[in-house]
C-alpha positions as CSV (number, residue, x, y, z in Angstrom):
1,M,0.0,0.0,0.0
2,D,1.1,3.5,-0.8
3,I,1.3,5.1,2.7
4,R,0.7,8.5,1.1
5,Q,-3.0,7.4,0.8
6,L,-3.3,7.3,4.6
7,T,-4.7,10.1,6.7
8,P,-5.1,10.5,10.5
9,L,-8.3,9.2,12.1
10,D,-11.1,11.5,13.1
11,P,-12.4,10.8,16.7
12,L,-15.8,9.9,15.3
13,H,-14.2,6.9,13.4
14,V,-13.4,5.0,16.6
15,R,-15.4,5.4,19.8
16,L,-15.9,3.2,22.9
17,G,-18.6,0.6,22.5
18,I,-19.5,1.7,18.9
19,P,-18.5,-0.3,15.8
20,T,-15.6,1.3,14.0
21,R,-16.6,3.1,10.8
22,V,-13.4,2.7,8.7
23,D,-10.5,0.2,8.3
24,I,-7.7,1.3,10.6
25,Y,-4.0,1.0,9.6
26,N,-0.7,1.8,11.3
27,M,1.7,4.3,9.8
28,D,3.3,1.6,7.7
29,G,0.0,0.6,6.0
30,K,-0.6,-2.6,8.1
31,L,-4.3,-3.2,8.9
32,L,-4.8,-2.9,12.7
33,L,-8.6,-3.2,12.9
34,G,-11.3,-3.8,10.3
35,R,-14.4,-1.7,9.8
36,G,-17.3,-2.7,12.1
37,F,-15.2,-4.0,15.1
38,T,-16.4,-2.8,18.5
39,V,-13.7,-1.4,20.8
40,G,-14.5,-2.1,24.5
41,R,-11.5,-0.5,26.2
42,V,-10.8,3.2,26.8
43,D,-7.0,2.8,26.4
44,T,-7.5,0.9,23.1
45,V,-9.6,3.8,21.7
46,A,-6.9,6.3,22.8
47,R,-4.1,4.2,21.3
48,L,-5.9,3.8,18.0
49,L,-6.6,7.5,17.8
50,E,-3.0,8.2,18.5
51,D,-1.4,5.6,16.2
52,G,-4.1,4.8,13.6
53,F,-4.8,6.0,10.1
54,K,-7.5,5.5,7.5
55,L,-7.5,5.6,3.7
56,A,-7.9,9.1,2.5
57,N,-10.7,8.1,0.2
58,D,-12.5,5.9,2.8
59,S,-15.3,8.3,3.5
60,A,-18.4,6.5,2.4
61,R,-19.5,6.0,6.0
62,A,-17.9,9.1,7.5
63,H,-20.2,11.1,9.7
64,T,-19.6,14.2,7.7
65,A,-20.4,12.5,4.4
66,Q,-24.1,12.2,5.0
67,E,-26.9,13.6,7.1
68,S,-26.5,13.2,10.8
69,V,-28.1,10.2,12.6
70,F,-30.3,12.7,14.5
71,R,-31.8,13.9,11.2
72,R,-32.1,10.5,9.7
73,I,-34.0,9.1,12.6
74,N,-36.3,12.1,12.4
75,A,-37.0,11.3,8.7
76,L,-37.5,7.6,9.5
77,A,-40.1,8.6,12.1
78,G,-42.0,10.5,9.4
79,E,-42.0,7.4,7.1
80,L,-43.2,5.2,10.0
81,V,-46.0,7.6,10.9
82,A,-47.2,7.5,7.3
83,L,-47.3,3.7,7.3
84,E,-49.1,3.5,10.6
85,Q,-51.6,6.1,9.4
86,T,-52.4,4.0,6.3
87,L,-52.9,0.9,8.5
88,S,-55.1,2.8,11.0
89,E,-57.4,3.6,8.0
90,H,-57.7,-0.1,7.3
91,Q,-55.8,0.2,4.1
92,S,-53.4,-2.4,2.8
93,I,-49.8,-1.5,2.0
94,A,-48.2,-2.9,-1.2
95,S,-44.7,-4.3,-0.6
96,F,-45.0,-3.8,3.1
97,T,-42.2,-6.3,4.0
98,F,-39.9,-4.6,1.5
99,K,-40.7,-1.2,2.9
100,M,-40.2,-2.3,6.5
101,N,-36.9,-4.0,5.8
102,K,-35.7,-0.8,4.2
103,L,-36.6,1.3,7.2
104,T,-35.1,-1.4,9.5
105,K,-31.8,-1.4,7.7
106,L,-31.7,2.4,8.0
107,L,-32.4,2.2,11.7
108,L,-29.7,-0.5,12.3
109,Q,-27.2,1.6,10.3
110,C,-28.0,4.7,12.4
111,C,-27.8,2.8,15.7
112,D,-24.5,1.1,14.8
113,E,-23.2,4.5,13.9
114,D,-24.5,6.6,16.8
115,A,-27.1,5.0,19.1
116,D,-26.9,8.0,21.5
117,A,-28.1,10.3,18.7
118,A,-30.9,7.9,17.7
119,L,-32.2,7.6,21.2
120,A,-32.0,11.3,21.9
121,Q,-34.0,12.1,18.7
122,C,-36.9,9.9,19.8
123,Y,-36.8,11.1,23.4
124,L,-36.8,14.8,22.5
125,N,-39.1,14.5,19.5
126,Y,-42.4,16.3,20.0
127,H,-43.3,16.5,16.4
128,H,-44.2,12.9,15.6
129,P,-46.9,10.8,17.4
130,Y,-46.0,8.7,20.4
131,S,-46.8,5.4,18.7
132,A,-44.1,5.8,16.0
133,L,-41.6,7.2,18.4
134,H,-42.2,4.3,20.8
135,H,-41.7,1.8,18.0
136,I,-38.4,3.4,17.1
137,L,-37.2,3.7,20.8
138,V,-37.8,0.0,21.2
139,A,-36.0,-0.7,18.0
140,V,-33.0,1.4,19.1
141,L,-32.8,-0.7,22.3
142,V,-33.2,-3.9,20.5
143,S,-30.5,-2.9,18.0
144,V,-28.0,-2.2,20.8
145,L,-28.8,-5.2,22.9
146,S,-28.9,-7.7,20.0
147,N,-25.5,-6.5,18.9
148,L,-24.1,-7.0,22.4
149,Q,-25.6,-10.5,22.6
150,G,-24.0,-11.5,19.3
151,W,-27.2,-12.1,17.2
152,S,-26.3,-12.4,13.5
153,D,-27.0,-9.6,11.0
154,A,-30.0,-11.4,9.6
155,E,-31.4,-12.0,13.1
156,R,-30.8,-8.4,14.1
157,L,-32.8,-7.3,11.1
158,S,-35.7,-9.5,12.0
159,L,-35.7,-8.4,15.7
160,A,-35.5,-4.7,14.8
161,A,-38.3,-5.1,12.3
162,A,-40.3,-6.8,15.0
163,A,-39.6,-3.8,17.3
164,L,-40.7,-1.4,14.7
165,T,-44.1,-3.2,14.4
166,H,-44.6,-4.8,17.8
167,D,-47.6,-2.7,18.7
168,L,-49.4,-2.5,15.4
169,G,-52.1,-4.7,17.0
170,V,-53.3,-1.8,19.2
171,I,-53.8,0.6,16.3
172,S,-57.6,0.1,16.2
173,G,-58.1,0.8,19.9
174,R,-55.3,3.3,20.6
175,S,-57.6,6.3,21.1
176,E,-59.7,4.5,23.7
177,L,-56.7,3.2,25.6
178,G,-55.3,6.7,25.8
179,H,-58.1,7.8,28.1
180,A,-57.4,8.4,31.8
181,G,-58.7,5.9,34.4
182,P,-58.5,2.2,34.9
183,L,-59.1,-0.1,31.9
184,T,-62.5,-1.7,31.5
185,Q,-62.7,-5.5,31.3
186,E,-63.1,-5.3,27.5
187,Q,-60.1,-2.9,27.2
188,R,-58.0,-5.2,29.3
189,K,-58.9,-8.2,27.1
190,F,-58.0,-6.1,24.0
191,V,-54.6,-5.2,25.5
192,H,-53.9,-8.9,26.3
193,Q,-54.7,-10.0,22.8
194,H,-52.9,-7.2,20.9
195,P,-49.7,-9.3,20.2
196,L,-51.8,-11.9,18.5
197,V,-53.8,-9.2,16.6
198,G,-50.5,-7.8,15.5
199,V,-49.2,-11.1,14.2
200,E,-52.4,-11.6,12.2
201,L,-52.1,-8.1,10.7
202,L,-48.4,-8.6,9.8
203,T,-49.2,-12.0,8.2
204,R,-51.9,-10.5,6.1
205,L,-49.4,-7.8,5.0
206,G,-47.1,-10.5,3.8
207,V,-44.7,-11.0,6.7
208,A,-43.5,-14.6,6.8
209,D,-40.3,-14.3,8.8
210,P,-40.8,-16.6,11.8
211,L,-38.4,-14.7,14.1
212,W,-40.1,-11.4,13.3
213,L,-43.5,-12.8,14.0
214,Q,-42.4,-14.7,17.1
215,A,-40.8,-11.6,18.6
216,V,-44.0,-9.6,18.1
217,Q,-46.2,-12.4,19.5
218,D,-44.1,-12.9,22.7
219,H,-43.0,-9.3,23.5
220,H,-45.2,-9.2,26.6
221,E,-44.3,-12.7,27.8
222,T,-42.0,-13.0,30.9
223,L,-39.5,-15.4,32.5
224,D,-41.9,-16.3,35.3
225,G,-44.9,-16.8,33.1
226,S,-46.9,-13.8,34.4
227,G,-47.1,-12.1,30.9
228,Y,-49.5,-12.4,28.1
229,P,-51.1,-13.4,25.7
230,A,-50.2,-17.1,26.5
231,G,-48.5,-16.7,29.9
232,I,-45.6,-18.9,28.8
233,L,-42.2,-19.2,30.6
234,V,-39.8,-17.7,28.1
235,A,-36.1,-18.7,27.9
236,L,-33.3,-16.3,28.8
237,D,-31.9,-16.4,25.2
238,S,-35.3,-15.9,23.5
239,P,-36.3,-12.9,21.4
240,A,-39.1,-12.4,24.0
241,T,-36.6,-11.4,26.7
242,L,-35.0,-8.9,24.4
243,M,-38.3,-7.4,23.3
244,A,-39.7,-7.2,26.8
245,V,-36.9,-5.2,28.5
246,A,-36.6,-2.9,25.5
247,D,-40.4,-2.3,25.4
248,S,-40.5,-1.6,29.1
249,F,-37.6,0.8,29.0
250,A,-39.1,2.7,26.1
251,A,-42.5,2.8,27.7
252,M,-41.2,4.4,30.9
253,L,-39.6,7.3,29.0
254,R,-43.1,8.7,28.2
255,P,-46.0,9.3,30.5
256,R,-49.2,7.3,30.2
257,A,-52.8,8.2,31.2
258,Y,-52.4,6.1,34.4
259,R,-48.8,7.0,35.4
260,N,-46.1,9.6,35.1
261,R,-42.9,9.0,33.1
262,K,-39.8,7.8,34.9
263,L,-36.6,9.8,34.8
264,G,-32.9,8.9,35.0
265,N,-31.9,6.2,37.4
266,D,-35.6,5.4,38.3
267,I,-35.9,3.5,35.0
268,I,-32.9,1.3,35.8
269,E,-34.2,0.7,39.4
270,D,-37.6,-0.3,38.1
271,L,-36.0,-2.8,35.6
272,R,-33.7,-4.2,38.3
273,A,-36.7,-4.6,40.7
274,H,-38.2,-7.1,38.1
275,A,-34.9,-8.7,36.9
276,G,-35.2,-12.5,37.1
277,S,-39.0,-12.5,37.1
278,W,-40.0,-10.3,34.1
279,Y,-36.6,-9.5,32.6
280,D,-33.3,-11.1,31.9
281,P,-30.9,-9.7,34.6
282,A,-28.0,-9.7,32.1
283,L,-30.1,-7.5,29.7
284,V,-31.0,-5.1,32.5
285,E,-27.4,-4.7,33.4
286,A,-26.5,-4.3,29.7
287,I,-28.9,-1.3,29.5
288,A,-27.4,0.2,32.7
289,T,-23.9,-0.2,31.2
290,H,-24.5,0.7,27.5
291,I,-27.4,3.0,27.6
292,G,-26.8,4.4,31.1
293,H,-28.6,5.7,34.1
294,Y,-28.8,9.1,32.4
295,H,-29.4,8.3,28.7
296,A,-28.6,10.5,25.8
297,G,-31.2,13.4,25.5
298,S,-31.8,13.6,29.3
299,L,-32.1,17.2,30.6
300,V,-30.3,17.5,33.9
301,R,-29.6,20.1,36.6
302,L,-26.0,20.1,37.7
303,E,-24.6,20.6,41.1
304,N,-23.5,24.1,40.2
305,T,-27.2,24.7,39.2
306,D,-26.6,25.0,35.5
307,L,-28.9,23.2,33.0
308,A,-27.3,20.7,30.7
309,V,-28.3,17.9,28.2
310,V,-26.7,14.5,28.2
311,T,-25.1,14.1,24.8
312,R,-23.0,10.9,25.1
313,H,-23.1,7.9,27.3
314,R,-19.7,6.7,28.6
315,I,-19.4,2.9,29.1
316,D,-16.5,3.3,31.5
317,Q,-18.5,5.8,33.6
318,P,-22.2,4.9,33.4
319,L,-23.1,7.4,36.1
320,A,-21.1,10.3,34.6
321,P,-22.1,10.8,31.0
322,Q,-20.9,13.5,28.6
323,V,-23.0,16.7,29.1
324,L,-23.4,20.0,27.3
325,V,-24.3,23.0,29.4
326,I,-27.0,25.0,27.6
327,A,-28.4,27.4,30.2
328,D,-27.7,28.9,33.6
329,A,-29.6,28.4,36.9
330,T,-32.5,30.6,35.8
331,N,-32.8,28.6,32.5
332,Q,-31.4,31.6,30.6
333,P,-29.9,30.1,27.4
334,L,-26.1,30.5,27.0
335,E,-24.7,32.2,23.9
336,K,-22.3,29.4,23.5
337,P,-23.0,25.9,25.0
338,Y,-20.0,24.1,26.4
339,E,-19.1,20.6,27.5
340,V,-18.2,19.7,31.1
341,D,-17.2,16.5,32.8
342,S,-20.0,15.3,35.0
343,A,-17.5,13.1,36.9
344,D,-16.3,16.4,38.4
345,P,-18.2,17.0,41.6
346,V,-18.9,20.6,40.6
347,Y,-20.7,19.4,37.4
348,A,-22.2,16.2,38.8
349,I,-25.8,15.5,37.9
350,K,-28.0,16.7,40.7
351,A,-31.5,16.1,39.2
352,V,-33.1,14.9,36.0
353,L,-35.7,17.2,34.5
354,H,-38.7,16.5,32.3
355,P,-37.8,16.6,28.6
356,E,-40.4,19.2,27.7
357,I,-38.1,21.8,28.9
358,S,-35.9,21.1,25.8
359,L,-38.6,22.9,23.7
360,S,-37.3,26.2,25.0
361,F,-33.8,25.3,23.7
362,R,-34.8,23.3,20.6
363,N,-32.2,24.6,18.2
364,M,-29.4,24.5,20.8
365,V,-30.3,20.9,21.8
366,N,-30.7,19.6,18.3
367,R,-27.3,20.9,17.3
368,A,-25.7,18.7,19.9
369,W,-26.2,15.8,17.5
370,G,-25.9,17.6,14.2
371,G,-29.7,18.2,14.1
């Protein structure tokens, strides 16, 4: 190889816990690490950034060569809303499986590139309906967890497609279920049957992938058999355990008619409280480690009273994510936001705020992920 073709790495090309986006060479042109390898050590990331190079023309997947993940997930949400709207009107969709696979591949690409930005977009998005955003949030979690568990590319595609469609069975009754107050007996029956209704709908739309359909059917089943619709005892390595913990995490991010949303560490504590009975304990801890107690997009008050947004989760410091200060103690926006280290006691996270506050800083927050 002509070493004149090599150029230094950009920090975005190799990041902790995220698949590398280019082939990485040493200064002599010897391949050190192939594209797509996930680096799990901080010192390895630092060494690669110091000693590694990439081909000068290897920019097909570079962050700057295309729209940001934040923007792409927003566009994906718009397409999913259109599909769900068509189905809610009881209209069929030609080439449904092809269209869903296309959206799923886009989602997987975005999550493998920058799961933090994908999650933050869904969490801070108040433009699209909850149903589509919930589907995408679950798919983001499924994408991250299935990658950690070592599912194959084909299996990850099926599981993420299931996540993007797992609640289609509630479309016909969504408005009624959104009303405040306890569910009626008829509504409760409808809720318990919606996974089966979803499988029937997907089958009519041409979905024949057994893993996709099984994941949708079992996404409310549990390890102890207390779930529905069948009340079966699911195995730890089943798609049901993956779907269940992802669905619950995503559901807690938004309020429901019968409960408030959960914020920050409360979500992890809730999952841990049911680990071993409802959820796979290993998956719960994977969320704590790789998504974090303060996930990307969280609005937080720091010890020095400044307002900040969590921009990046840090695997090596799950309780001290990367944050961007955007306003002072009176919520007065700063002219120029700046990053601080939340591991520093002065900038430690004191409280997690409701995400609606981000609407006052929309442009500033969006720019944190290239939005």
